[in-house]
N, C-alpha and C positions, 0 to 999 in steps of 0.2 A: 959809342957806349949804348945810345936809343936804337942803332941799326941791329946791333949784336941781340939787344933786347927783341927786339922785332920777330927778328929772323930762329930766335930760340923758341918763340911764342908758335911759331909758322908752324916748326917742326912739331912742338908736342901735339896742335890742332890735326897735323897729317898721322901720327901716332893713331889719336884715338878714330879715327876713321877705319874701319871693320870690311873689307872687300868680301861681298857675298857671294855666293857660289853660283855659277849659270844656270839656269832655269832649265829643265828638260822641257822641249817642246815635242810634245806627241803629235804626230801627224798623222791624219784621217788617209786609209793607203783602201783603195778600191780597186776590186778587179782580182783578180788570176796573181799578179805581182803582191798584192798584200799578204796571202795566205802562205806563198815561198818565203815572204820577207817572218812570219811567224815562226813556222817551220823552221828557219836557219837561227833564228834567234834563240828557240827552245834548243836545238841540238848545241849552240853554244852553250849554254846554262847548264847543259849536262856533261859537256867535255871540261866545263870551269871546277864543276861539283867532284867528279871524278879525280880531277889531277890535285884537289885538296882535300879527296879521302873522306866526304859527306857522301853518305849514300842517298838517292833519292826514292821518298814514299813509293811504294807502289800504289797503283791508283785502283787496282781490282781487292786490294784488302781491305776489309770493313771494320769496323770499331771492335767485335768480336774476336777480330782476328787473333791465335794462340801460336806461338809460335809451338818446333818441335820441341826443342829442351823442355819449355815451360809446359806443355802436352804431357810430356813422360815426368814432369813433376807432381803435376796433378792427379796423374793417375797414382803415382806410386803413393801420394797421402790418402787419396780414396781407398786404396788398399789397404793403406794402415789403420785410417780407422774403422772399416769393415772389421779386421780383425781384431781389434779392440773391442769394438760392440758385441762380436760372438763372443771371445772371454768372456765378458762381463755379463752375459746373457748366460753361459755356461753356469759361472761362478753364483748366480742367483739361483739358478735351477736347481742346482747343487745344495745351496742352500735350505730352499723350500725340502726339497725331498730329504734331506737330514733333519729337517724341523718335524716335517711327519711323522719319519721314522722314531724320533726320541718322543711326540708326544703318543704316538702306539705302542712302542715299549713299557713307557710308563704306568698307561691304562690297561695292557696285559700285566703288570706286577702289583698294579691296584687288583684287580680283581681275582687275582690269585691268591692274595693276601686276603681277601675277602672270602674267600672260599674254602682256604685254612681256616677262619676265625670261626665261620660258621660249622667248619666238620670237626673243632676244637681240636686242630692241629698245631695252634700257637698257644703256649700258657706263659702269660706274665710275670714277672719277679715277685711284686706287690699284691698278686692273686692269689687267691686259696683256690684250689681244685681247678678244674678246664675251665678255661675262657671263651665258652662258647658264646656265640654274639649270636641273636637276630635280628636281621635289618629290615623286617617286614614286620616288628611287632608294633610299631606306631599305625601302621596301616591296619593292622587290624583292631587295635586299639581305637581308631577311627570311626571303624565299621562297626563296631562294638556298641560306641555311645550312640551312631544313628538309627543302631537298631533300639538302643531303649527310648533314643525318644521317638521313635513312631511306635514303640508299644504304649507310652505316657499319653499320645494324641488317640490311640484306639482305645484306650478307656476311658479318657473324659469324655470322647464322643457319647461312648458307650452309656456313660452315667449320664449326660444329658437328654440322650434318649429316654431311658428308665425315670426319671424325673418327671418329662414330658409326661409320659404315658402314666403317670403316677398323681400329675396334678388334677386339683378338685376345679371341674367345672364353675367359674363364677358366673352367677346368673343377672348380677345387677353389680354395676361400678358407679357409684356418686360421681364419681370427678369425671365421667368421662359423658353426663347428660347434657354439659350443653353444646358438646362436639354432635351428638345424636339428634339433639332436638333442635338443635339451631339456638341463636343468641337473645329467643324471648323466653327461653325456659329460665326459671326462676328456681333455684334450691335454697329451700326454706333450713332453718335451723333445725338441730335436733331437740331445743330444749322445748316443750309444749304449748309454756307460758308466751316465750318468742314467734314461737313457729304462729301461733293463736294474731300476733299482732301484725305478724308480718302478710300473714292471710287476708287481714282485716283491713289494711293498709293495699294491699295488691287491690282489692275489691274495690275501696275509695277511689285508686286511679283510675280504674277501670271506668267506673262511673263518670268518674271526669273527663276522661279521653272521651268517652260517649257525647258527654253535653259539649265538649266543646267542636265535636264534630256536626252535633245538630245545629250549632250555631254558626258555625260556619257554611253550614248550608244552606242555613235561611239567610246569611249575608249574600251569597253567591246569587240566590234566587229573585232578593230584591234588587242586586245589581242587573241582573236579566231583564225583569219588568221594567226598569229605570232607563236603559240601554232601547229596547223594544217601544216605550212611549215615546222618548225620544226622536226616535226613528219613525214613526208612526206620525208624530207632530211635521218633522221636515219633509214627509212625502206629501202630505194635505198642502204644507206653505208652496211648495213647487208644483202642485198640482197632478202627482202622481198617484196611481192606483195604489191602495191598500195591500200589504202583503198577507196572503193568506193565511188563517190560521192553524198553527198545527194541529194535527186529529191527538186529541186525548187516547193515551195506552189503555183501551179497557184489560181490566182485571180479568185474568183468567177463572171461571170459575170451574171446577173441578167436578167433573161430571162421572157418577159410576156406570162404568161399560158393563154391557152384558156380553153372555159368551157370544152370543146370535150376532152382536152390530159387529166384531170383531172381522175384519176381512181379512179371507182366507189367500195364502199364496195361489199363484196361477200354476197350470202345469209347467215343467222345466222346458227351455227351448230347446229343441234339437243342434249341439252345436256341428258346423258346418267344418268339414274335413280344409284344413287348409292347404293351400295350393304348393307345390314343391317349390322350394327360393330357385330361383334364375339361377343355372349355372354360368359362372364369369370366366372370361378367357383366363384370369391368372390364379382360380381356382383349379383347374384341368387339371390332374393327376392327385391332386390332394386324399381324394376318397381310397385311393391303392393304399397310399402311405397309412391311413388309420385303420385300413380292413386289414394290412399286415400287422400293425402295434396289437389289434383285437385279437388276433390269430397267435400271433406270441405269449400273449397274456394267458389265454385259454390254455396251451401247452404247458404253460411255465408252472413248476411244483410249488404245490403252497407253504412248503416248508421254506422256499429261497423267495418268496413275495416279499413284499414290503411293508410297514403296519397296515393298518386300513384306515390309518384318520392322515394319511397322507392326502 
């Protein structure tokens, strides 16, 4: 029993072992014999492929190679596509032409209808008499309104000019005195008592102003004298020479001049002619242009001359 079990387990192990195919060993060939062997192998593969019905791909055909039947099919599809495009273009052209002709026909009918309405060739059932239509009435009405507006504007300007011509010349405007005479101008009241009071107040304020001015002037002179005394004492302390006293301004006494003491003006000096300016290099030729302009102005008719203030 044990021997039978051992034999059975051995057979199972033999079944589990898979035989591996023999590995191909590529030999490195050198010399002319290797090229001949390669050519022989290639010829053998071609013969095997031909015997099995498999066509070997051509080495000269590229990726974009198209067969003859495929080329004819593509050509036929292209012709059909061009025919469809041409047919659609013709249909669109015919449709556009028909649309333009329809618009022109409607415009002609409308123009004929307007002409008949203007010539009273059409009479409506709910209208009494001839149905005459004037399509330019609105434009004429607008022109009349514009003409009326221009006439009103012209009359308004004429009235303003007449008012300005007939206006009374105003010699005195009380409200404009402040603007004319400045900020110091005082406008008095029209009431006599009030005006006298305002004038007396103005005189008092003037006197007060003069008094304040004198006071300010006196104070300034005292300060100046104190400053000079202090400066003089400081210079004496430092041993410096005193400053010279300013000369007192002498009052000018008006003298009654006599005619003989008035000096007469001397003879007029003879003016020497100025030398002509030196002609610069960039000024050459300008005189001829000026002379030509002057001659043309002399030949010009005065009726065609510009205004004198130019």
